[in-house]
N, C-alpha and C positions, 0 to 999 in steps of 0.2 A: 431861171435855171442856171446853175453855176457850171463852169467848165473845170474839170479835174486836170491836174498837171501831169499826173502819172498814169500809165495805162491801167485800166480797171478790169478785173475779172467779172464774170457774169453775176456773182453774188452781190458785188457792189452796185452793179447796174440794176439788178433786181430790187435791192433794198431802196435805192434812190427813187425808182419809178413807183414802187409800192407807197412810199411816203408821200410822193406828189399826188398820187391818186387819192389816198386817204385824206389829204389836206385840201382836196378840191382844186389843186393847182392845175391839174388836168381834169376838166369837168366831165360828167357823164355825157356821152355822145360826142365828145371831142376826140379828134384823132391823136394817136400816139405819134411822136416824132418819127420820121423815117429811119430806116436802118442806117442810111448814110449820115443823117444828122446825129444819131446816137453814137456812131463810130467816131465822128469828129469830136463830139462832146466828151466822150470817155477815153479818147485816144486809144482805140482798140480796133480789132478786126471784126468782121461780121459774125464770126463764130460765137463769141461771148454774148453779143447783142441778140442773136437769134435764140440762144439758149435762155437768156433772161426773158425774152418775149414769149417763148414757149411755156415757161413756168407761169407767167401771168395769164396765159390762155388756159392752162390746166386748172388754175385757181379760179377761173371764171371772172377775172377782173377786166379782161379785154376780149374783143371779138376775135374770131379766127382769121379774119383778113380775107383769105381766098382771092388773092390778086388785088385786093384793095387795102388801104391803110386800116390797121386795127383801130377800133375806137373803145373808149372806156364804157363799161356796162354798168347799169344799175344792178347791184349784186348783194348777195347775202354775205356778211363778213365771214371769213375763214377763221375757224377756231384752232388754236394750238392743240396738240395731242393731249396734254395734261388737262386742259379745260374740257375736252370731249369726254375724258374718262373719269374725272373727279367732280362730284357734285359740289364739294367745298370750293374748288377753284372756279367752277361755273358760276356759283353765287357771287364770288368776288368779282368776276368779269362783268356780271350784270349789275354790280353795285349794291348788292343786298348782303345781309349778314347770314352766313350759314349756321345751321344748328342741327342737332340730332337727339333723338331719344331712343336708346337701345331697348328693344323689347325682349330679346333673348340672344345669347351667344353660347354655342356649345360645340363640343367635339362629339361626333356620332358617326355611325356607318353611313356611307353614301346611298342615297336612294337611286333608283334606276335612271331617272332623267339626269341627275347630277353626275352619276358615274359615266353616262354616255357623253355628257358635255365636257367632262374633264378627262375623258379617256382612261378611266379607272375601272378596276374590276368591281362588280357589285359587292357592296359591304365594306370596301376599303374605307379607312377613316378620313373624314373631312372635317373642316371647321365651318360652321354656318352661322350667319347672323341675320337678324331682322331689325332694321332701324327705321323709325319714322323720321323723315328729313324735313327740315324747316327752312324757310327763307324769311328773315325778319320776324322770327317766332311764329310764322304761319305754316302749318303743316301742308305740304304740297305733294309729297311723294313717299311711297313705301319702298324700301330697298332691301332686297333679299340677296345676300352674298354667300358664295360657297367657294372654299379653297381646298386643294389637297393639303394634307397635314403638314408637309414640309414647308409650305407657304403659310398656312394658317397658324402655325406656331408663333409667328411674329405678331399675329393679331391677338392670340390668347394672352400675351403679355402686355397688351395695350388696352387702355381705357377707351372703348369706342365712342363714349360720350364726349371725349376730350378734343376730337378733331377728325382729320382726314385719315382714313385707313390707306388710301392710295399713297399719300405722302409718307406714312409710316412704312409701307412696304418698300418704297423707293429708298428711304433712308436706311433700311435694313439690307440693302443690296439685292433686292429681288429684281430680276430682269423682266421688266414689262416692256416688251418691244413693239407689239402691234395688237390690234383688236378688231373683231367683227361685231357689228351691231345690227339688230333687226327691230322693226317697229310694227306694232299692230294694236288693235283695240280689244280689250277684254271687259267682261262684266265683273264687278266687284264681288268677291266671295265674302263670307261672313267675317273673316278676319280683316280683310281690306275695309269693309264697311264700318266695322267698329273703330278701327284706328284712324281712318280718314273722315269719319263722321258723315258718311253718305249712306243711302239706302242700299241694301243688298241688290245686286244686279245693275247698279249705276255704272255708266261707261267710264273706263279708265284708259289712258294712253300707256301702253307697255313698251318698254325698251329692254330687250334681252341682249346681253353682251358676253362675249368670250374674249379673254385677254391671253396672250401667248408670249413665250420667251422668243428670243431671236431664232432659235432652232425649231420653232413651231410647236412647242409643248404647251398645252393649255394649263393655265395656273389660276384662272378666276372664271367663275360663271355667275352672272347676276341677272336678276329679274326686277326691274324698276317700274313701278306703277304710279303714274302722275295723274293728279286731278286735272281735268280739262280746264283751260283758262289760265293755268299757272305756268305752262311750258308749251312750246311748239317747236317743231323741227322743220328745217328748210334747207334747200341747197340751190345753187345756181347751176343751170344746165346750159352749156354752150355747144352749139353745133361744131363738130370736128374736134371736141375735147372730151376727155374722160370725165364722167359724172361720178361724184363720190357717194351719191345716194341712189341705190338701185331699187327698181320696182320688181318684186318677186311674186310668184304665183302663191296663192293661199294654200295652206295645208289641208 
């Protein structure tokens, strides 16, 4: 570990420790340097050090300590926001080639579930798409996307077989600030079965997502159905830290 000559803020400390954990320089089960050692190394006070360590605990990279030295945990990698929301970027992160085959794209009146999810009046215009998503040319997921017309108009002028709609929206200045996601299992309906080449009623892993602007306005609703064996979802849970994956009661 090198010693920095100028005082470091918590972000520099956080970045340095993340890199050392990822590289195995601080191994799983090994204690993180003490606050005093980190203060000396980064020539800073305890405030930035404690802030950086707090972030590492929230991310599930180190234990909560509770009077003991925190240690590095065996953990699920934390994914950036864009990777969590974009199938294209997720494929790139996994080292596979993303692809898509658009089945339909249309402007139409919102159905009740879509209107509720997007906080629209029944029948307000939306833009909806159905795409079969592929990884290295293998179909693994059906993606149903719905947007209010003011957002969907950017999609209507885009060839959805050419790449990422998420990147298209960001490039068009759409404010995608945060999202909620829920997971469950569903039986394949007739359309799912035909496009994913499974038997009707076959189990699928479903992720439903709502994306919002900074001021909390919903701008995307999606229903993604994955073939089992091609995707899985995981999180690291640390005692005393916030868990990013919640277990909810069934409907």
